[in-house]
N, C-alpha and C positions, 0 to 999 in steps of 0.2 A: 612561160605557159599563164593562157589568161584563166580568168576566175572559172570561165564555163569549162574550162579544159582541166581543172583541178579534178583529181579523182574523188568519188564520193565519201565522205569520212565515216568509217562504221562507228557507232557508238560504243562506250567503253564495256566492256562486258564488268557488270555489277559482279563482285564476288561475295559469296554466302558461305562466312565459315558455318564449319559445324559446332554444335554446343562445346563439345570437347576441348575445340582449339580455341575458345574464347571464354577468357574469366567473366568478361563484361556480359556476354550473352548467355552465361551459368546464372548470374545474380538476375537479371531481365525476367529468365523464364521460369528461374524459381518464385520471384515475387510475383510474377503475373499467374501462375499457377495458384496461390494462395489467394489473391484478388478474384480470379474466377469462382474457387469454393466460397469464398466468402458472400459471393455475387448469389451463388445456387442455394446457399443456407439459407440467404434473405427471401430469396422469390420461393423457395421451396422447403419450407421450416422441417419437414420431416423426413429431409433429406440427410443421411449420415455420411461423413466422409471416410475415407480410408487412404490409401495413396496418391502422392501427387507428384512423380519426378520430373526432371526433365529427360528429352529425348534429343536425338541429333539436329532436327529440324524443328524442333517447339517442346512441347509438354503433355503430359495428360493428368486427369485427376479421376479416381472411380469413385463412384458415389453407389451406397444403397438407397435406392429411393423408391417409393410406394408409386410414384407417377412416372412414366414412362416421358422421356425428355425427346423434344422433337424439334424439327429445324427452327421452326419459330420460338421456340423455349430459346433456343441458343443466339437468337438476334436480342431478346429481351434481355437473355444472361449477359451477353456483350454491352449493352446499354446498360445495365447497372454496374457493370466493371467501369465503365467511363466514368458514372457518379462516384464511385470509389475512388479511382485514381486523382479525379478534381478537387477531392478534400485533401491531397496531399498529407495523409497520413503517414507519420513516421514509422518504419519498420525497425522493430525494437529486439534486439535478441536477449534472452532471461535463461540464465542458469538455475535450475531447481534441483531439489532432492526427487528419486525416484518415488518416495511415499507421497510427497507432493504434487508430481507431476499425477499420479495416480488418482489423489484426493481432486484433483481439478476434474481429471478425464469423467471421473464417476459423477461430478456434479452435471456435467455436459450431458451425461447419457449417451456417450460413444464408444459401446462396444470394442469398436475395429482398433480405435487407439489404445485399446488397453492390450490387445495382442501385441500390436507394433511395439510399445512400450516394452513388453516382454523379450523383446529380441535387441535392445539398445543397450550400446554400453554407455558406461559413464563417462564424461557428465553428459546429463540429460537437458537438452537446450530447445526451448520454445521460441519463436517468432512471432509477434504482434505485431497486427496491423492497428496503428493507434491503439484505442483501448477498445476495439471493437470486436475484435477475432483475432486468435491464434492458432496454430498448429504446433505438432512435434516436428522439428526439422533440424537438419545440420547446417545448413546453408548452401553457398552463400546467397546473400540479398542485397539489392540495393538498400540506400538508405531512407528514401522516400518513396512513395507510391509518384509521386511528382517526377520522379526520373524515369516512369515508364511513359512511353509515346503511344498515347492511344490509336494513331491512325498507323501503327506498325503493329498491331494486334489484332489477331483472327481468330476465330473458332471455329473448327474445319468440319467436324465430324462427330457423331455417337456412336457406341460400338456396343457390345456385350462383353464383358469379361469376368472370368470367375475369381473370389479371393483367393489369393495365394496362388491363382494359375490352377486350382484344384478343382476339375469339374464338380466332384462331389461337396463341393462348398457353396455358398449362397453366390447367385449370379449378380454381379453389378454392372452398373452403366458407366461407360466410359467416354469422356468428354476430351477429344482431342483439340490441341489449340497450336498458335505459333507465334511468336512474339522476336521482334527484331528492333536494333536500334534506330532504323531510318523508314517511313513510307515507302522509300525506292526498294529498299531490301525486300519489303513484304511485297512490293507489286512484282519484282525480279520470282521471288519464290510462288507465287500464284502462277505466272506466266509457264514457270517449270514445271509445276504441278499439272497444268492443262495440257503441255506437249506430253508430259509423261503418260497423261490418259490416253492422247491421241496414239502414241506410240506403246501403248500396253499390248504387250506380248499377247495376253489372255484374249484380247478384244481382236486383235489382226490376225492371230492365229487360228479363230472362230471365220472371220471374214475371208482369210484366205483357203480355208480347208486344210488346216496341216495337221491338227490335234482336236481332241476331247477328252473330257473326263466323264466317268459315268458313276451315279449313286451305287450302281448294283457291283460294279467292279471294285470301287474305294477311292476314297481321297487319296492324292499324291501319286498315282498310278496311271499316267497317261495313256490314250489310246491313238496311235498315228495312223493318219488316213494315207489314202496311197500318196497323195501329193507329200505329205510330212513326211513318208516315206525315201519317198525319193530325195527329198532335202539331206534326211540322214546319211543315206547311202553315199550321196556326192560328198559328204564329210568323211565320212568313212574310207571310201575310196582314194579322197586324196591324200589324206594322211597314211592310208596303206600305202599308197606310191612312193612317197617321201619315206616312209620308213623303209621300203625295201631297198630302196638307192643307200640307204645306210647302214644296211646289214642285219635288220631286225628278221626274227624268225615269228611266224603267227603260229597261235596254240589255241586253243578252245578248252574251259573246264566247267565242271558241272555248277548249277546255282545254290546247291545245298551241299554240306559235307557233315561228317561227325564233331560232334563238338569239342573232340579230343584236340582235332587239327587247331583251333581257336583257342586251346587251352595252352598248346605250346607255344603259339604264337605271341599270346599274352592279350587278345583281343577278349577273350570271355572274363579274364579278370579285370580289364583297363575299360571294355569300350560294350559292357554287357547290356547297359540301359538303352544302348543306341540300336541295338539287335533285336529281331524279331525272336518271341519266346521260343523256347527249347520243346522240339517235337519229338515225343517220347512214347513207347510202344505199349508201357504200362506205368505203375506206379513207381514199382521198384525202381525202374531205369529213370524215371523224373526226379525220385528224390536223391539218388547217386549221381544226377546230372550226366546223366547217358544219353544220348539219342544224337537227333541232326537240327543242324540250324540253316537258316537261310544266310549265304555269305555277306558280309558288311565289306569285305576286301579280297581282291584276287592275288595278294601277294603269296599268300600260304600255300594257293594251288600253285603258281611257279615254281614255287620253291620245292614241291615235290617233283616237279618235271625234272627241275636241277639236279635235285639229289638220286634220279633213278639209276644213275651210275655214276661212278668215278670219273671225275673232267681231270684234264691236263690241263696245264697251263698253256698249252697250243689251243685250247679250247676257247680260251677267256679272251677277248669278253663275250659273254653269251647275251645276247638281246633277246629277250622272249616278248612278244606284244600280243594284246589280246582287245578287242573290245568287248569287253564283260560285264554283265549287269550285276549290280549289286543291290542289296536292300538293307533300308536304314529305318528303323522305326520312329520317324519324326512325330513328334508331337502335333494333332491336328491343327493347333493353333499356329503353328509354326510354318506350315504349308502354305505355298505360294505360287500357282500357275506351274511353270516349268521349272522356276528358278530354286525351289525347294519342294523335292517329291520323295517319294519313299520305294521308288524304284527306278535305278537311273543305270545308264551305261557310261562307262569309264573306259578311257583310250589309254589303257593301262599298259605298263611295260616295266620288267624288271631286268635289270643290267647286274651282270654277274662278274666281276673285275676284280683281278689283282691288284694290291697296293699300288703298284708302277701305273697301272694304268688309271687309275682314279681321276686322275686332275683332266687328262686328257678326253677321257669319256664324257666327265661332267660337261667342262667345255662344249662338246659336240650335242649332248642334249641341249643346251643352252641355245645353240646354233641353229636345231631342229625347230624349238620354240617359237624363236626370233622370226625364222622363215613362215612358219605358219601363222603366226600373227601377222606377218607383213601380207599374204595372200588373203588374207581375211579383212585387210585394210582397219585393222584394231590397231592404232598408233601412239595413242595416249596410255602409256602404262609404268609402274614403275616396280621395282624389284624389292620385297620385303622378306628378309633374312629372320625365318620362324624358326627360333631357338627355344629351348625346354627354359623355365623357370626354376632356378637351383632351390629353390625353397618349397617346390611343390612335390607331391609323392605320386603325382600319375604318371611318371616316365618310368621306362624299365633301362637296364645296364648301369655301366658302369661311369664314373666320371671321367675316366680315360678315353672310353670308347666315345662319349658326347664332344669331349673337345675335339679330337681327332676329326668327328665328322662336321663340326661348326665350321673347324678353320679351314677344311677342304672347301666349303661353299663360301666362307670369306675370301680365298684364295682366287676362286673363280670368278667372281663380281668384281674384285679389284684387278685382275688381268684384264677384263672385259672393259673395264673403267664405267660399268654401268652405275646409275642413280641408284642408290638403295637407301634403307632403312633398316633398324633391326626390332623384331616383334617377339617381345621377352614373354615367354608363356604360350606361343604361337605354334609350337614344334609339334609331331606327331607324337605319340607317346612311345614310339621306338626310335626316333631319329628327326634332326634337325631339316629344315625344309627352305628350298628357295621358292618362294610364292612371287607370282605375275600379278600385279593387283592393278586392273584395268579400270580406266576413268571413262565413262560414257558421254554421251553428248550433254546429259542434263547433270554432269558433274556428282554422278553416284557411282560408287568404288562396288567393284567385283571382283573376286578372286576366279582366276581363269588357270593357266599354267601353273604346274608345280612339280619340282624337281626335291629328292629327299635323298639323303646320305645315310646308310644305315650299317652299322658294325654289328646290331644288336641281334636282330633274326637271324644272319648267318650262326651267330653264337648259340642261340637256343635251339635251333635246328640242326647242329652240329654240323654245317654244311664245309666241305672240303675240296681242295684239287692238289693234284699231285705237282708240285714246282721243278723247276727246271734242275734243281739241287737232289731231285729224286725225294724228298720229303713232303708230306701233305702239311698243307697251309690252309688258311681261312679266307673266305675270298671276302669282298665287299659287296654290298648290294645299293644300286643306285635304283629308288624308285621315281617313276617320270610320269606326268600326264599333261600334254601341251594342249588338250581341249578341257581337262579336267572333267566334270559331267558333260555329255554329249547333250543333254535336256537342258542345262543351264545354260549351256553355249548358244544353243539354238533361239531360249528365250531372251538371251541377251542381243543376238545378231538381228531378230525380228525387230528389237527396239532402237537399236544402234541404225539398221538401214532404213528404220520406218516401214518395215514388209517391204521395201523394193530391195531385193536380192541382187548383188553383181551377176551377170550374164552366165559366168561358170557356175554358181552356185543354185540359181533358179529352178525350182520345180518343173516350170514350164518356161522354156527360153523364148521361143516362137509360136506366135499364134497367127494362122492363115485365114483372113478374113474376105468372103467371095461378095461382089455385087448381087448377084443371083445365083439361082440353083444351075444355071448353064457352065458358070465357071467353076463347077464343084470338082470336077474331072482333073482339071488341070491343077486345083490347090491340093489335091488327093495325089497324085502324082509327086509334086513337089515335096509335098512333106514326106513320102515315102523316100525319097533319095536324101532327103536332108536327115532322116531318122536311121537310114543305113549308114551315116558317118557319125552316129552317136549321138546326136542332136536331139532334145527334148521338144518335139514340135507337136500342135495341133490344129485340128483345121475347126472353125466354128460352124456345128452343123445346125444350129438353132432353129434356123429362117426367120431369124428378126431382121428389122431392116439394119442399113449399114450403118446407120449413125449409132443405133442400141449396141450392135456388135462392138464398136470401138470405145464405145462407153464402159461395156462389160469386161474388154481387154484393159481398159487403163484401170480401173477398179480392182481388177486382179492384178495387178502392177505387174503386167509381162513385159519384161525388156527390149522384144522386138517384136512388132506386129507388121503385117503387111496387106494391103488393100487390093484386092484381084479382080479387074474388070476385062473388058474386051482388049485394052490396049495391051495389058501387062500379058494375057494368052497369046496374042498376035505375035510379040515380041520377046516371047519367052522371058520375060522380066518380072522383078516383085516392086512394088511400090512401097519402100519400106520407111517405116517411123518407129524410132527408138525413144526408150526414155530417157537415155542418155545425151541425145544429141539432136532429137526433134525429127523434122522431115528431112529425110534422105533422098528422096525421088526415085524412082525407076532404075533398078541396078539389074544387070541380066543375073539369071539365076545360077550359071556357074561363079561368078563374081560373088555373087551372096553365098555360095559354099564356103568358096575360099577364105572369104573373108571373117566371115561367122567364125568357121573353124579356127582359124588365127587368134582371134578375140580369145575364143574358150580357151585354145592351149598357153596363152599367155596371161591369161587372169585379167583380161582386160575389156573396155567395154567396145560394142561394135561401130 
């Protein structure tokens, strides 16, 4: 093979570890945050420091400053940081008594540090940048500012923040930054941030006309447009068909319930801070915790349907499924587009099984989730065994029940040979989970599908079935959601596809573009024929020139478009252009119907 024939070498992908994965990055980012705080206080003497931790992709520091920071200020701060780094200041750890720390903090006039000191355990440690600046910190740090590479550091943005995260307390200014070992890593980080902005589902969702938020409705409560509703419906219909094949039974439950339902389940005791407040008719009911709440979970409702009559072992497994909307009172600062909302729809199902059926049903659920991921073209994921932390008191149920449930999940992943890792403390309060952690094109991780094994809720609700031996027995529950939150899934899919949905899922699959109005009757006739086959087709009625119609269809990311002129009308054909394959030329209408239908049915491109 000649040099000219050699395949093009792809540049090696630069790995960007998270801070939690790299002890060296922890040291670099801890130290860089201190250098930044020192630079801020040198340029803005009135600024007081609060906290400055590392985060997974960098660090931040919160300041109480009478002067608002601007982008121009960030440049000046970075310039001052470079000067500090070039001084090669030693980073020295000092251990002091609580009294000594308090004395030094008062001398600096830093009230926030006094509050921080109150929460610290002994020993109290200070980290110094030479003899010029210090702060309370547990470390770790590099040995000298000379160990920092100024070309691998960037200050990224300024945001508002409340002291202690409490909106009743002082509003601070938070400066976000990032620091890496090499300039190449910083360049890759910036590239991914730019790509993330290009793919941002909030931006694309608005451009594609899928969803919106209204201040009058409230934050975290998305409104779905006709196109967005079509997208949701496609996903729901797809999963419902997959579930029907596997023996699931659809149910529908209310959005609110008596609080007693959630007292029995344990949600009220263990999950109350994430629930919307109690709705009571009077003060007496409110004081005795009687009334209604918005549901945070669907499982207690499905349990009531199961419990409505005594089931036989012959009725099991019973698989109840619902696209149920639930409500979580997320803090406003934690909301983010569709990926963190207050009202969202879960593709929830609860399976009631005998002990002998548990392993087989669990494997079938995993098979369903893997099938769903395949159709959605989500390939890069791993399994997390989300188990309880035995030292925590947030869980309900006996050690024996937890051991049984966790062992069942272990058996399943070992049987399937799945790559997995354990997440201690990640379990739901009522049972362990198998969570599917998806890594997107920007190497960000998202939790999607989940399966839970639950011995506790059947016990709390006293669920039974009549066994083959004529005795009453306790069923086991499997909680399962292949999508997880439908809203989060759509947000992730928009970014993963960069708004270019696969043909079967696209809200608008085909757009017909006429050269002039004379071709409109033919276009509308073809559109009607395709729509009769269940395809989502539109005709551009705008009256714009053909070039603009094509650009509009491209901007709307339509999978298939067809230009219709005299030749197409005379030949009863469509001149097809697709996003997947480009120009396909003139194809007879009947052939288009067949190929388009086959592609949609097989989840493939046209």
